[in-house]
Structures are given as C-alpha cells and as structure tokens.
N, C-alpha and C positions, 0 to 999 in steps of 0.2 A: 264381765260375765260371759262365759263361753256359750257357744250354741248348745253344747251338750247339757248345760245346766238348766235350759228352758224345759218347761213341761210341754207335752204334746197337745195338739189341738183337741184330740179326743178327751184328754183329761180336763181341759178347760171347759169343754161342752158339758161333760159329766158334772163338774163342780157347779157350773151355772144352773143346770137343771136341778141339782140337789138344793141349791140356795133358794130357787123359786119355789120348790116343793115345800121347804121348811117355812118360808114366808107365808105361803097360802095356808098351811096348817096353823101357824101362829095366829093369823087373822081369823080363822075359823074358831079357835079357842077363845079369842078375845071378843067374839061376836061382832066383828067388823065386816061390813059388806065388801066384796071383791068384784072388780070389773073384769069380765072375761070376754074374749073374742072368739066366736064360733066360725071357723074357716069354711065349713060346708055351706052355711046359710049366709055368711058374711054379715052377721049381726052382732052387736055389742050388747052384753047383758050385765046387769048387776046381780050377783049371786049372794044371797044371804047365808048365814051359817046354818040355817035350818034346811037349806037345799032349794028354796024357792028362787025363781029367776024372774027378773023384771027386765023387759026389753028397753034399752036406753036409746039405741039408734042403729042405723045401718051404715055400711061403708059408703063414703061419698065419692071416691074416685077409683078408677080402675087403672092398673098398670103401676109399674115402679116409678119412683121419683125421677130417676135418670132417663127413663123412656119418655116421660111427659115433658121434661126439659128439652130433650133432643128434638122433639117434634116442633116445639116453639121456635127453636133457634134457626 
C-alpha cells in the first residue's frame, strides 16, 4: 500500500467523531445510560436518556501517564 493510498489524519479524526456520535445516539434510543467525562469540572457522570446526570466520581490523578512515570524514574 502506497503512502498516497492512506487517508489523512483529519479524515480519521472526523470518522472517529462521527462513530462516537452515532454510538451515543444509539444508546440514547435504546435507553442505555452513558458515562461522560466533563473536562471543565473533571467529573465523571452517568447520563440517562432523559437527560438526567448522576455524578459517579472525580478525576483521581493529575498529569499525563508519561509525566507521572518520568517523575518516579
């Protein structure tokens, strides 16, 4: 497979976002709760199909995995 045959990174991101959006809509129609992470408050919620949110937990660690491992070494 030649390099010209690959799809661009932007196309991959667009397809991934579309797949996630479709899956969320499917779960909403099937009345299955979805787990959502709010970046602003760093809180994890369980969101029901009727729009209600139940707080499940908060973020436990700060920083990226590679940054945490680098400090320990």
